[in-house]
C-alpha positions as CSV (number, residue, x, y, z in Angstrom):
1,M,0.1,0.1,0.0
2,A,1.4,3.3,-1.4
3,K,1.9,6.5,1.5
4,K,-0.5,9.1,0.0
5,V,1.8,11.9,0.2
6,E,0.3,15.4,1.1
7,N,2.0,18.9,-0.3
8,K,2.2,21.0,2.5
9,V,1.8,24.9,2.1
10,V,4.8,26.7,3.3
11,N,4.6,30.5,4.0
12,L,7.9,32.2,4.0
13,G,6.5,34.9,6.0
14,S,3.2,36.5,7.6
15,G,1.8,39.6,9.0
16,V,-0.6,41.6,10.1
17,G,-1.8,44.8,8.5
18,R,-4.4,47.2,10.2
19,R,-6.1,50.7,9.2
20,K,-8.8,52.2,10.7
21,T,-10.7,49.1,11.7
22,A,-9.8,47.1,8.9
23,V,-7.9,43.8,9.6
24,A,-5.0,42.2,7.0
25,R,-3.9,39.1,8.0
26,V,-1.1,38.2,5.1
27,Y,0.8,35.3,4.2
28,L,3.7,35.2,2.2
29,R,4.3,32.7,-0.3
30,E,6.7,30.9,-3.2
31,G,4.8,31.3,-6.1
32,N,4.0,34.2,-9.0
33,G,3.1,37.4,-7.9
34,K,-0.7,35.6,-7.5
35,I,-2.6,37.5,-5.0
36,T,-5.8,36.0,-2.6
37,I,-8.2,38.1,-1.0
38,N,-10.6,36.7,0.9
39,G,-10.8,33.6,-1.7
40,R,-11.2,35.6,-4.4
41,P,-8.8,37.4,-7.2
42,V,-7.3,40.9,-6.5
43,E,-9.0,42.4,-9.2
44,E,-12.4,40.9,-8.6
45,Y,-12.2,41.8,-4.9
46,F,-11.4,45.2,-5.6
47,V,-12.7,46.8,-8.8
48,D,-11.1,49.5,-8.3
49,A,-7.6,49.4,-9.9
50,L,-6.0,52.3,-7.4
51,N,-6.7,50.1,-4.8
52,A,-6.0,47.4,-6.1
53,K,-2.2,48.5,-7.2
54,L,-2.2,49.8,-2.9
55,V,-2.1,46.0,-1.7
56,S,1.6,45.4,-4.5
57,E,2.9,48.7,-3.6
58,P,5.3,46.8,-1.3
59,F,6.5,44.7,-4.6
60,V,7.4,47.8,-6.5
61,V,9.5,49.6,-3.6
62,T,11.4,45.7,-3.2
63,G,11.6,45.2,-6.8
64,T,10.0,41.5,-6.4
65,E,7.1,41.3,-8.6
66,G,6.0,38.2,-9.5
67,K,8.2,36.7,-7.2
68,Y,6.1,36.1,-4.3
69,D,2.4,34.7,-4.2
70,L,-0.4,36.4,-1.3
71,V,-2.7,35.2,1.1
72,I,-4.9,37.2,2.5
73,N,-8.0,37.3,5.2
74,V,-9.5,40.8,5.5
75,Y,-12.5,41.9,7.7
76,G,-13.7,45.6,9.1
77,G,-13.8,48.4,7.8
78,G,-13.9,49.7,4.4
79,I,-12.7,49.2,1.6
80,K,-10.4,51.8,1.4
81,G,-9.4,50.6,4.9
82,Q,-9.0,47.4,3.7
83,A,-6.2,47.7,1.0
84,E,-4.5,50.0,3.2
85,A,-4.6,47.1,6.0
86,C,-3.7,44.9,2.8
87,R,-0.8,47.2,1.9
88,H,0.2,47.2,5.7
89,G,0.2,43.6,5.7
90,V,2.1,42.7,2.3
91,A,4.9,45.1,3.6
92,R,5.2,43.6,7.2
93,A,5.7,40.0,5.3
94,L,8.2,40.8,3.3
95,V,10.3,42.1,6.3
96,D,8.9,38.8,8.3
97,E,10.4,36.8,5.0
98,N,14.0,39.4,4.4
99,E,14.8,41.8,7.2
100,D,17.0,44.0,4.4
101,Y,13.6,45.0,3.1
102,K,12.3,47.1,6.0
103,S,14.6,49.7,4.9
104,A,13.5,50.4,1.7
105,L,9.8,50.0,3.1
106,H,10.1,52.0,5.7
107,T,11.3,54.9,3.8
108,A,8.4,54.8,1.1
109,G,6.2,54.8,4.4
110,L,4.7,51.6,4.3
111,M,5.6,50.2,7.2
112,T,4.5,52.6,10.1
113,R,0.3,51.9,11.1
114,D,-1.2,55.0,10.4
115,P,-3.0,55.6,13.6
116,R,-6.3,57.8,12.7
117,M,-9.2,56.2,13.7
118,V,-13.0,57.5,14.6
119,E,-13.4,59.0,18.0
120,R,-16.0,57.6,19.9
121,K,-19.6,58.5,21.0
122,K,-19.7,60.8,24.5
123,Y,-22.5,60.1,26.7
124,G,-24.3,63.1,26.7
125,Q,-23.5,64.3,23.5
126,R,-25.0,63.9,19.8
127,G,-21.1,62.6,18.4
128,A,-17.2,62.6,19.5
129,R,-17.8,66.0,20.0
130,R,-20.7,67.9,19.1
131,R,-23.5,68.2,21.7
132,F,-26.9,68.5,21.8
133,Q,-28.2,72.2,21.0
134,F,-28.9,74.1,23.6
135,S,-31.8,76.3,24.5
136,K,-31.7,79.2,26.7
137,R,-35.6,78.8,27.5
């Protein structure tokens, strides 16, 4: 009886990217540049070409286009926030794979997480800072 050999997928690097309320888990694998987001191709998931281009920006900076495959799981936030979270996660995954890319990605501004988030609504107010209308009488 022949033994069944499983082809185990090896992740070269992984990274978590965040932007606003979007979180992207990125897995970097050996391949030829195929990007899959939530089980769909990047062009199908991000219909806007600008958002699809954002995801592959770290590859352009490091000069590794077509060298790796990406598997990305992303949730939360809007389309633009998800695209930027993916970009942040891809940059972190590349640094996880090769530490030499860190300086180039950092100077391009892809390693820093964008800390801007929506401020929470406070009690006794209409919004985060907006008060209820004041009535003198």
